[in-house]
mmCIF file of the N, C-alpha and C atoms, coordinates in Angstrom:
data_MODEL
# 
_entry.id   MODEL 
# 
loop_
_atom_site.group_PDB 
_atom_site.id 
_atom_site.type_symbol 
_atom_site.label_atom_id 
_atom_site.label_alt_id 
_atom_site.label_comp_id 
_atom_site.label_asym_id 
_atom_site.label_entity_id 
_atom_site.label_seq_id 
_atom_site.pdbx_PDB_ins_code 
_atom_site.Cartn_x 
_atom_site.Cartn_y 
_atom_site.Cartn_z 
_atom_site.occupancy 
_atom_site.B_iso_or_equiv 
_atom_site.pdbx_formal_charge 
_atom_site.auth_seq_id 
_atom_site.auth_comp_id 
_atom_site.auth_asym_id 
_atom_site.auth_atom_id 
_atom_site.pdbx_PDB_model_num 
ATOM 1   N N  . MET A 1 1  ? 65.613 110.413 -30.342 1.00 0.00 ? 1  MET A N  1 
ATOM 2   C CA . MET A 1 1  ? 65.683 111.687 -31.037 1.00 0.00 ? 1  MET A CA 1 
ATOM 3   C C  . MET A 1 1  ? 67.145 111.950 -31.400 1.00 0.00 ? 1  MET A C  1 
ATOM 4   N N  . SER A 1 2  ? 67.350 112.453 -32.602 1.00 0.00 ? 2  SER A N  1 
ATOM 5   C CA . SER A 1 2  ? 68.712 112.735 -33.052 1.00 0.00 ? 2  SER A CA 1 
ATOM 6   C C  . SER A 1 2  ? 69.270 113.961 -32.338 1.00 0.00 ? 2  SER A C  1 
ATOM 7   N N  . LEU A 1 3  ? 70.564 114.089 -32.370 1.00 0.00 ? 3  LEU A N  1 
ATOM 8   C CA . LEU A 1 3  ? 71.240 115.229 -31.764 1.00 0.00 ? 3  LEU A CA 1 
ATOM 9   C C  . LEU A 1 3  ? 70.791 116.532 -32.425 1.00 0.00 ? 3  LEU A C  1 
ATOM 10  N N  . ILE A 1 4  ? 70.668 116.531 -33.750 1.00 0.00 ? 4  ILE A N  1 
ATOM 11  C CA . ILE A 1 4  ? 70.242 117.736 -34.471 1.00 0.00 ? 4  ILE A CA 1 
ATOM 12  C C  . ILE A 1 4  ? 68.829 118.128 -34.055 1.00 0.00 ? 4  ILE A C  1 
ATOM 13  N N  . ALA A 1 5  ? 67.917 117.165 -33.998 1.00 0.00 ? 5  ALA A N  1 
ATOM 14  C CA . ALA A 1 5  ? 66.540 117.455 -33.594 1.00 0.00 ? 5  ALA A CA 1 
ATOM 15  C C  . ALA A 1 5  ? 66.502 117.999 -32.171 1.00 0.00 ? 5  ALA A C  1 
ATOM 16  N N  . SER A 1 6  ? 67.257 117.402 -31.291 1.00 0.00 ? 6  SER A N  1 
ATOM 17  C CA . SER A 1 6  ? 67.307 117.851 -29.902 1.00 0.00 ? 6  SER A CA 1 
ATOM 18  C C  . SER A 1 6  ? 67.813 119.284 -29.802 1.00 0.00 ? 6  SER A C  1 
ATOM 19  N N  . ARG A 1 7  ? 68.859 119.604 -30.533 1.00 0.00 ? 7  ARG A N  1 
ATOM 20  C CA . ARG A 1 7  ? 69.405 120.976 -30.522 1.00 0.00 ? 7  ARG A CA 1 
ATOM 21  C C  . ARG A 1 7  ? 68.413 121.972 -31.120 1.00 0.00 ? 7  ARG A C  1 
ATOM 22  N N  . LEU A 1 8  ? 67.740 121.567 -32.189 1.00 0.00 ? 8  LEU A N  1 
ATOM 23  C CA . LEU A 1 8  ? 66.759 122.449 -32.817 1.00 0.00 ? 8  LEU A CA 1 
ATOM 24  C C  . LEU A 1 8  ? 65.597 122.745 -31.874 1.00 0.00 ? 8  LEU A C  1 
ATOM 25  N N  . ILE A 1 9  ? 65.094 121.732 -31.205 1.00 0.00 ? 9  ILE A N  1 
ATOM 26  C CA . ILE A 1 9  ? 64.001 121.922 -30.241 1.00 0.00 ? 9  ILE A CA 1 
ATOM 27  C C  . ILE A 1 9  ? 64.460 122.822 -29.101 1.00 0.00 ? 9  ILE A C  1 
ATOM 28  N N  . HIS A 1 10 ? 65.657 122.606 -28.601 1.00 0.00 ? 10 HIS A N  1 
ATOM 29  C CA . HIS A 1 10 ? 66.193 123.447 -27.526 1.00 0.00 ? 10 HIS A CA 1 
ATOM 30  C C  . HIS A 1 10 ? 66.310 124.907 -27.985 1.00 0.00 ? 10 HIS A C  1 
ATOM 31  N N  . TRP A 1 11 ? 66.837 125.106 -29.198 1.00 0.00 ? 11 TRP A N  1 
ATOM 32  C CA . TRP A 1 11 ? 66.964 126.470 -29.723 1.00 0.00 ? 11 TRP A CA 1 
ATOM 33  C C  . TRP A 1 11 ? 65.591 127.125 -29.833 1.00 0.00 ? 11 TRP A C  1 
ATOM 34  N N  . HIS A 1 12 ? 64.620 126.388 -30.382 1.00 0.00 ? 12 HIS A N  1 
ATOM 35  C CA . HIS A 1 12 ? 63.281 126.957 -30.547 1.00 0.00 ? 12 HIS A CA 1 
ATOM 36  C C  . HIS A 1 12 ? 62.668 127.297 -29.200 1.00 0.00 ? 12 HIS A C  1 
ATOM 37  N N  . ASN A 1 13 ? 62.844 126.456 -28.213 1.00 0.00 ? 13 ASN A N  1 
ATOM 38  C CA . ASN A 1 13 ? 62.318 126.747 -26.879 1.00 0.00 ? 13 ASN A CA 1 
ATOM 39  C C  . ASN A 1 13 ? 62.910 128.029 -26.305 1.00 0.00 ? 13 ASN A C  1 
ATOM 40  N N  . ASP A 1 14 ? 64.175 128.284 -26.601 1.00 0.00 ? 14 ASP A N  1 
ATOM 41  C CA . ASP A 1 14 ? 64.846 129.480 -26.081 1.00 0.00 ? 14 ASP A CA 1 
ATOM 42  C C  . ASP A 1 14 ? 64.632 130.725 -26.940 1.00 0.00 ? 14 ASP A C  1 
ATOM 43  N N  . HIS A 1 15 ? 64.561 130.566 -28.253 1.00 0.00 ? 15 HIS A N  1 
ATOM 44  C CA . HIS A 1 15 ? 64.598 131.726 -29.147 1.00 0.00 ? 15 HIS A CA 1 
ATOM 45  C C  . HIS A 1 15 ? 63.438 131.826 -30.129 1.00 0.00 ? 15 HIS A C  1 
ATOM 46  N N  . GLY A 1 16 ? 62.655 130.794 -30.261 1.00 0.00 ? 16 GLY A N  1 
ATOM 47  C CA . GLY A 1 16 ? 61.583 130.778 -31.254 1.00 0.00 ? 16 GLY A CA 1 
ATOM 48  C C  . GLY A 1 16 ? 60.393 131.638 -30.848 1.00 0.00 ? 16 GLY A C  1 
ATOM 49  N N  . ARG A 1 17 ? 59.516 131.844 -31.783 1.00 0.00 ? 17 ARG A N  1 
ATOM 50  C CA . ARG A 1 17 ? 58.272 132.566 -31.525 1.00 0.00 ? 17 ARG A CA 1 
ATOM 51  C C  . ARG A 1 17 ? 57.279 131.594 -30.910 1.00 0.00 ? 17 ARG A C  1 
ATOM 52  N N  . HIS A 1 18 ? 56.596 132.046 -29.867 1.00 0.00 ? 18 HIS A N  1 
ATOM 53  C CA . HIS A 1 18 ? 55.700 131.154 -29.135 1.00 0.00 ? 18 HIS A CA 1 
ATOM 54  C C  . HIS A 1 18 ? 54.280 131.684 -29.006 1.00 0.00 ? 18 HIS A C  1 
ATOM 55  N N  . HIS A 1 19 ? 53.990 132.843 -29.568 1.00 0.00 ? 19 HIS A N  1 
ATOM 56  C CA . HIS A 1 19 ? 52.676 133.452 -29.360 1.00 0.00 ? 19 HIS A CA 1 
ATOM 57  C C  . HIS A 1 19 ? 51.976 133.801 -30.671 1.00 0.00 ? 19 HIS A C  1 
ATOM 58  N N  . LEU A 1 20 ? 52.222 133.020 -31.691 1.00 0.00 ? 20 LEU A N  1 
ATOM 59  C CA . LEU A 1 20 ? 51.570 133.255 -32.971 1.00 0.00 ? 20 LEU A CA 1 
ATOM 60  C C  . LEU A 1 20 ? 50.171 132.651 -32.932 1.00 0.00 ? 20 LEU A C  1 
ATOM 61  N N  . PRO A 1 21 ? 49.204 133.297 -33.584 1.00 0.00 ? 21 PRO A N  1 
ATOM 62  C CA . PRO A 1 21 ? 47.812 132.840 -33.486 1.00 0.00 ? 21 PRO A CA 1 
ATOM 63  C C  . PRO A 1 21 ? 47.610 131.380 -33.869 1.00 0.00 ? 21 PRO A C  1 
ATOM 64  N N  . TRP A 1 22 ? 48.327 130.891 -34.857 1.00 0.00 ? 22 TRP A N  1 
ATOM 65  C CA . TRP A 1 22 ? 48.136 129.522 -35.325 1.00 0.00 ? 22 TRP A CA 1 
ATOM 66  C C  . TRP A 1 22 ? 48.821 128.501 -34.419 1.00 0.00 ? 22 TRP A C  1 
ATOM 67  N N  . GLN A 1 23 ? 49.576 128.952 -33.444 1.00 0.00 ? 23 GLN A N  1 
ATOM 68  C CA . GLN A 1 23 ? 50.197 128.040 -32.492 1.00 0.00 ? 23 GLN A CA 1 
ATOM 69  C C  . GLN A 1 23 ? 49.275 127.741 -31.308 1.00 0.00 ? 23 GLN A C  1 
ATOM 70  N N  . ARG A 1 24 ? 48.157 128.407 -31.230 1.00 0.00 ? 24 ARG A N  1 
ATOM 71  C CA . ARG A 1 24 ? 47.268 128.271 -30.073 1.00 0.00 ? 24 ARG A CA 1 
ATOM 72  C C  . ARG A 1 24 ? 46.321 127.090 -30.173 1.00 0.00 ? 24 ARG A C  1 
ATOM 73  N N  . ASN A 1 25 ? 46.246 126.448 -31.306 1.00 0.00 ? 25 ASN A N  1 
ATOM 74  C CA . ASN A 1 25 ? 45.375 125.281 -31.427 1.00 0.00 ? 25 ASN A CA 1 
ATOM 75  C C  . ASN A 1 25 ? 46.019 124.241 -32.341 1.00 0.00 ? 25 ASN A C  1 
ATOM 76  N N  . ARG A 1 26 ? 45.413 123.081 -32.380 1.00 0.00 ? 26 ARG A N  1 
ATOM 77  C CA . ARG A 1 26 ? 45.940 121.980 -33.176 1.00 0.00 ? 26 ARG A CA 1 
ATOM 78  C C  . ARG A 1 26 ? 45.076 121.695 -34.399 1.00 0.00 ? 26 ARG A C  1 
ATOM 79  N N  . ASP A 1 27 ? 44.228 122.641 -34.763 1.00 0.00 ? 27 ASP A N  1 
ATOM 80  C CA . ASP A 1 27 ? 43.314 122.472 -35.893 1.00 0.00 ? 27 ASP A CA 1 
ATOM 81  C C  . ASP A 1 27 ? 44.100 122.454 -37.201 1.00 0.00 ? 27 ASP A C  1 
ATOM 82  N N  . PRO A 1 28 ? 44.064 121.354 -37.943 1.00 0.00 ? 28 PRO A N  1 
ATOM 83  C CA . PRO A 1 28 ? 44.824 121.273 -39.196 1.00 0.00 ? 28 PRO A CA 1 
ATOM 84  C C  . PRO A 1 28 ? 44.464 122.381 -40.186 1.00 0.00 ? 28 PRO A C  1 
ATOM 85  N N  . TYR A 1 29 ? 43.195 122.788 -40.237 1.00 0.00 ? 29 TYR A N  1 
ATOM 86  C CA . TYR A 1 29 ? 42.778 123.872 -41.135 1.00 0.00 ? 29 TYR A CA 1 
ATOM 87  C C  . TYR A 1 29 ? 43.499 125.165 -40.788 1.00 0.00 ? 29 TYR A C  1 
ATOM 88  N N  . ALA A 1 30 ? 43.544 125.518 -39.510 1.00 0.00 ? 30 ALA A N  1 
ATOM 89  C CA . ALA A 1 30 ? 44.199 126.755 -39.081 1.00 0.00 ? 30 ALA A CA 1 
ATOM 90  C C  . ALA A 1 30 ? 45.692 126.723 -39.386 1.00 0.00 ? 30 ALA A C  1 
ATOM 91  N N  . ILE A 1 31 ? 46.308 125.587 -39.155 1.00 0.00 ? 31 ILE A N  1 
ATOM 92  C CA . ILE A 1 31 ? 47.742 125.455 -39.423 1.00 0.00 ? 31 ILE A CA 1 
ATOM 93  C C  . ILE A 1 31 ? 48.006 125.505 -40.922 1.00 0.00 ? 31 ILE A C  1 
ATOM 94  N N  . TRP A 1 32 ? 47.195 124.806 -41.697 1.00 0.00 ? 32 TRP A N  1 
ATOM 95  C CA . TRP A 1 32 ? 47.341 124.813 -43.162 1.00 0.00 ? 32 TRP A CA 1 
ATOM 96  C C  . TRP A 1 32 ? 47.203 126.232 -43.706 1.00 0.00 ? 32 TRP A C  1 
ATOM 97  N N  . LEU A 1 33 ? 46.192 126.948 -43.225 1.00 0.00 ? 33 LEU A N  1 
ATOM 98  C CA . LEU A 1 33 ? 45.973 128.312 -43.678 1.00 0.00 ? 33 LEU A CA 1 
ATOM 99  C C  . LEU A 1 33 ? 47.191 129.190 -43.382 1.00 0.00 ? 33 LEU A C  1 
ATOM 100 N N  . SER A 1 34 ? 47.743 129.062 -42.196 1.00 0.00 ? 34 SER A N  1 
ATOM 101 C CA . SER A 1 34 ? 48.933 129.854 -41.861 1.00 0.00 ? 34 SER A CA 1 
ATOM 102 C C  . SER A 1 34 ? 50.093 129.512 -42.787 1.00 0.00 ? 34 SER A C  1 
ATOM 103 N N  . GLU A 1 35 ? 50.264 128.242 -43.095 1.00 0.00 ? 35 GLU A N  1 
ATOM 104 C CA . GLU A 1 35 ? 51.346 127.830 -43.994 1.00 0.00 ? 35 GLU A CA 1 
ATOM 105 C C  . GLU A 1 35 ? 51.183 128.450 -45.377 1.00 0.00 ? 35 GLU A C  1 
ATOM 106 N N  . ILE A 1 36 ? 49.962 128.455 -45.884 1.00 0.00 ? 36 ILE A N  1 
ATOM 107 C CA . ILE A 1 36 ? 49.697 129.055 -47.200 1.00 0.00 ? 36 ILE A CA 1 
ATOM 108 C C  . ILE A 1 36 ? 50.009 130.545 -47.171 1.00 0.00 ? 36 ILE A C  1 
ATOM 109 N N  . MET A 1 37 ? 49.514 131.231 -46.158 1.00 0.00 ? 37 MET A N  1 
ATOM 110 C CA . MET A 1 37 ? 49.742 132.679 -46.061 1.00 0.00 ? 37 MET A CA 1 
ATOM 111 C C  . MET A 1 37 ? 51.220 133.006 -45.875 1.00 0.00 ? 37 MET A C  1 
ATOM 112 N N  . LEU A 1 38 ? 51.920 132.200 -45.113 1.00 0.00 ? 38 LEU A N  1 
ATOM 113 C CA . LEU A 1 38 ? 53.329 132.485 -44.837 1.00 0.00 ? 38 LEU A CA 1 
ATOM 114 C C  . LEU A 1 38 ? 54.228 132.228 -46.043 1.00 0.00 ? 38 LEU A C  1 
ATOM 115 N N  . GLN A 1 39 ? 53.724 131.527 -47.057 1.00 0.00 ? 39 GLN A N  1 
ATOM 116 C CA . GLN A 1 39 ? 54.510 131.346 -48.273 1.00 0.00 ? 39 GLN A CA 1 
ATOM 117 C C  . GLN A 1 39 ? 54.619 132.656 -49.049 1.00 0.00 ? 39 GLN A C  1 
ATOM 118 N N  . GLN A 1 40 ? 53.706 133.565 -48.812 1.00 0.00 ? 40 GLN A N  1 
ATOM 119 C CA . GLN A 1 40 ? 53.623 134.779 -49.610 1.00 0.00 ? 40 GLN A CA 1 
ATOM 120 C C  . GLN A 1 40 ? 54.233 136.015 -48.956 1.00 0.00 ? 40 GLN A C  1 
ATOM 121 N N  . THR A 1 41 ? 54.375 136.017 -47.635 1.00 0.00 ? 41 THR A N  1 
ATOM 122 C CA . THR A 1 41 ? 54.833 137.235 -46.977 1.00 0.00 ? 41 THR A CA 1 
ATOM 123 C C  . THR A 1 41 ? 55.395 136.940 -45.595 1.00 0.00 ? 41 THR A C  1 
ATOM 124 N N  . GLN A 1 42 ? 55.783 137.976 -44.879 1.00 0.00 ? 42 GLN A N  1 
ATOM 125 C CA . GLN A 1 42 ? 56.413 137.835 -43.572 1.00 0.00 ? 42 GLN A CA 1 
ATOM 126 C C  . GLN A 1 42 ? 55.391 137.640 -42.458 1.00 0.00 ? 42 GLN A C  1 
ATOM 127 N N  . VAL A 1 43 ? 55.854 137.050 -41.357 1.00 0.00 ? 43 VAL A N  1 
ATOM 128 C CA . VAL A 1 43 ? 54.981 136.722 -40.226 1.00 0.00 ? 43 VAL A CA 1 
ATOM 129 C C  . VAL A 1 43 ? 54.226 137.947 -39.718 1.00 0.00 ? 43 VAL A C  1 
ATOM 130 N N  . ASN A 1 44 ? 54.905 139.051 -39.498 1.00 0.00 ? 44 ASN A N  1 
ATOM 131 C CA . ASN A 1 44 ? 54.242 140.240 -38.946 1.00 0.00 ? 44 ASN A CA 1 
ATOM 132 C C  . ASN A 1 44 ? 53.150 140.780 -39.858 1.00 0.00 ? 44 ASN A C  1 
ATOM 133 N N  . THR A 1 45 ? 53.303 140.590 -41.135 1.00 0.00 ? 45 THR A N  1 
ATOM 134 C CA . THR A 1 45 ? 52.281 141.018 -42.092 1.00 0.00 ? 45 THR A CA 1 
ATOM 135 C C  . THR A 1 45 ? 51.115 140.037 -42.114 1.00 0.00 ? 45 THR A C  1 
ATOM 136 N N  . VAL A 1 46 ? 51.396 138.772 -41.959 1.00 0.00 ? 46 VAL A N  1 
ATOM 137 C CA . VAL A 1 46 ? 50.363 137.732 -42.031 1.00 0.00 ? 46 VAL A CA 1 
ATOM 138 C C  . VAL A 1 46 ? 49.407 137.776 -40.840 1.00 0.00 ? 46 VAL A C  1 
ATOM 139 N N  . ILE A 1 47 ? 49.903 138.069 -39.657 1.00 0.00 ? 47 ILE A N  1 
ATOM 140 C CA . ILE A 1 47 ? 49.097 137.958 -38.434 1.00 0.00 ? 47 ILE A CA 1 
ATOM 141 C C  . ILE A 1 47 ? 47.740 138.647 -38.541 1.00 0.00 ? 47 ILE A C  1 
ATOM 142 N N  . PRO A 1 48 ? 47.645 139.930 -38.904 1.00 0.00 ? 48 PRO A N  1 
ATOM 143 C CA . PRO A 1 48 ? 46.307 140.543 -38.964 1.00 0.00 ? 48 PRO A CA 1 
ATOM 144 C C  . PRO A 1 48 ? 45.414 139.944 -40.052 1.00 0.00 ? 48 PRO A C  1 
ATOM 145 N N  . TYR A 1 49 ? 45.989 139.576 -41.188 1.00 0.00 ? 49 TYR A N  1 
ATOM 146 C CA . TYR A 1 49 ? 45.202 138.943 -42.255 1.00 0.00 ? 49 TYR A CA 1 
ATOM 147 C C  . TYR A 1 49 ? 44.694 137.581 -41.804 1.00 0.00 ? 49 TYR A C  1 
ATOM 148 N N  . TYR A 1 50 ? 45.558 136.820 -41.177 1.00 0.00 ? 50 TYR A N  1 
ATOM 149 C CA . TYR A 1 50 ? 45.188 135.492 -40.669 1.00 0.00 ? 50 TYR A CA 1 
ATOM 150 C C  . TYR A 1 50 ? 44.045 135.607 -39.658 1.00 0.00 ? 50 TYR A C  1 
ATOM 151 N N  . THR A 1 51 ? 44.183 136.533 -38.725 1.00 0.00 ? 51 THR A N  1 
ATOM 152 C CA . THR A 1 51 ? 43.168 136.716 -37.687 1.00 0.00 ? 51 THR A CA 1 
ATOM 153 C C  . THR A 1 51 ? 41.810 137.071 -38.298 1.00 0.00 ? 51 THR A C  1 
ATOM 154 N N  . ARG A 1 52 ? 41.802 138.012 -39.233 1.00 0.00 ? 52 ARG A N  1 
ATOM 155 C CA . ARG A 1 52 ? 40.537 138.390 -39.887 1.00 0.00 ? 52 ARG A CA 1 
ATOM 156 C C  . ARG A 1 52 ? 39.960 137.240 -40.705 1.00 0.00 ? 52 ARG A C  1 
ATOM 157 N N  . PHE A 1 53 ? 40.806 136.533 -41.421 1.00 0.00 ? 53 PHE A N  1 
ATOM 158 C CA . PHE A 1 53 ? 40.347 135.424 -42.249 1.00 0.00 ? 53 PHE A CA 1 
ATOM 159 C C  . PHE A 1 53 ? 39.712 134.342 -41.378 1.00 0.00 ? 53 PHE A C  1 
ATOM 160 N N  . MET A 1 54 ? 40.357 134.015 -40.259 1.00 0.00 ? 54 MET A N  1 
ATOM 161 C CA . MET A 1 54 ? 39.827 132.976 -39.369 1.00 0.00 ? 54 MET A CA 1 
ATOM 162 C C  . MET A 1 54 ? 38.527 133.420 -38.699 1.00 0.00 ? 54 MET A C  1 
ATOM 163 N N  . GLN A 1 55 ? 38.359 134.713 -38.476 1.00 0.00 ? 55 GLN A N  1 
ATOM 164 C CA . GLN A 1 55 ? 37.092 135.200 -37.920 1.00 0.00 ? 55 GLN A CA 1 
ATOM 165 C C  . GLN A 1 55 ? 35.977 135.071 -38.953 1.00 0.00 ? 55 GLN A C  1 
ATOM 166 N N  . THR A 1 56 ? 36.297 135.310 -40.211 1.00 0.00 ? 56 THR A N  1 
ATOM 167 C CA . THR A 1 56 ? 35.314 135.236 -41.288 1.00 0.00 ? 56 THR A CA 1 
ATOM 168 C C  . THR A 1 56 ? 35.034 133.803 -41.712 1.00 0.00 ? 56 THR A C  1 
ATOM 169 N N  . PHE A 1 57 ? 36.076 132.989 -41.799 1.00 0.00 ? 57 PHE A N  1 
ATOM 170 C CA . PHE A 1 57 ? 35.968 131.605 -42.254 1.00 0.00 ? 57 PHE A CA 1 
ATOM 171 C C  . PHE A 1 57 ? 36.626 130.669 -41.237 1.00 0.00 ? 57 PHE A C  1 
ATOM 172 N N  . PRO A 1 58 ? 35.988 130.408 -40.104 1.00 0.00 ? 58 PRO A N  1 
ATOM 173 C CA . PRO A 1 58 ? 36.636 129.636 -39.028 1.00 0.00 ? 58 PRO A CA 1 
ATOM 174 C C  . PRO A 1 58 ? 36.762 128.129 -39.315 1.00 0.00 ? 58 PRO A C  1 
ATOM 175 N N  . THR A 1 59 ? 36.092 127.642 -40.338 1.00 0.00 ? 59 THR A N  1 
ATOM 176 C CA . THR A 1 59 ? 36.164 126.217 -40.683 1.00 0.00 ? 59 THR A CA 1 
ATOM 177 C C  . THR A 1 59 ? 36.273 126.042 -42.189 1.00 0.00 ? 59 THR A C  1 
ATOM 178 N N  . VAL A 1 60 ? 36.672 124.863 -42.597 1.00 0.00 ? 60 VAL A N  1 
ATOM 179 C CA . VAL A 1 60 ? 36.705 124.557 -44.033 1.00 0.00 ? 60 VAL A CA 1 
ATOM 180 C C  . VAL A 1 60 ? 35.305 124.673 -44.625 1.00 0.00 ? 60 VAL A C  1 
ATOM 181 N N  . ALA A 1 61 ? 34.299 124.226 -43.882 1.00 0.00 ? 61 ALA A N  1 
ATOM 182 C CA . ALA A 1 61 ? 32.910 124.300 -44.381 1.00 0.00 ? 61 ALA A CA 1 
ATOM 183 C C  . ALA A 1 61 ? 32.487 125.743 -44.611 1.00 0.00 ? 61 ALA A C  1 
ATOM 184 N N  . SER A 1 62 ? 32.841 126.635 -43.710 1.00 0.00 ? 62 SER A N  1 
ATOM 185 C CA . SER A 1 62 ? 32.465 128.055 -43.898 1.00 0.00 ? 62 SER A CA 1 
ATOM 186 C C  . SER A 1 62 ? 33.214 128.654 -45.085 1.00 0.00 ? 62 SER A C  1 
ATOM 187 N N  . LEU A 1 63 ? 34.427 128.242 -45.305 1.00 0.00 ? 63 LEU A N  1 
ATOM 188 C CA . LEU A 1 63 ? 35.191 128.697 -46.474 1.00 0.00 ? 63 LEU A CA 1 
ATOM 189 C C  . LEU A 1 63 ? 34.556 128.178 -47.749 1.00 0.00 ? 63 LEU A C  1 
ATOM 190 N N  . ALA A 1 64 ? 34.123 126.935 -47.761 1.00 0.00 ? 64 ALA A N  1 
ATOM 191 C CA . ALA A 1 64 ? 33.515 126.319 -48.940 1.00 0.00 ? 64 ALA A CA 1 
ATOM 192 C C  . ALA A 1 64 ? 32.192 126.990 -49.327 1.00 0.00 ? 64 ALA A C  1 
ATOM 193 N N  . GLN A 1 65 ? 31.449 127.460 -48.340 1.00 0.00 ? 65 GLN A N  1 
ATOM 194 C CA . GLN A 1 65 ? 30.177 128.116 -48.631 1.00 0.00 ? 65 GLN A CA 1 
ATOM 195 C C  . GLN A 1 65 ? 30.417 129.454 -49.268 1.00 0.00 ? 65 GLN A C  1 
# 
């Protein structure tokens, strides 16, 4: 691991956000959805929209229907 990567990981462990809804699982759909939403607005604004969206459309298949 490079020095920059090591420092970045250390900083994130100390100062980063660790309790965001999309950090609780490894589902690519959930992570992708958060990335799309976060392109448009701030984290605090996205959280309630993300939570409701995932309750309504918890999978790609449910979104497609």
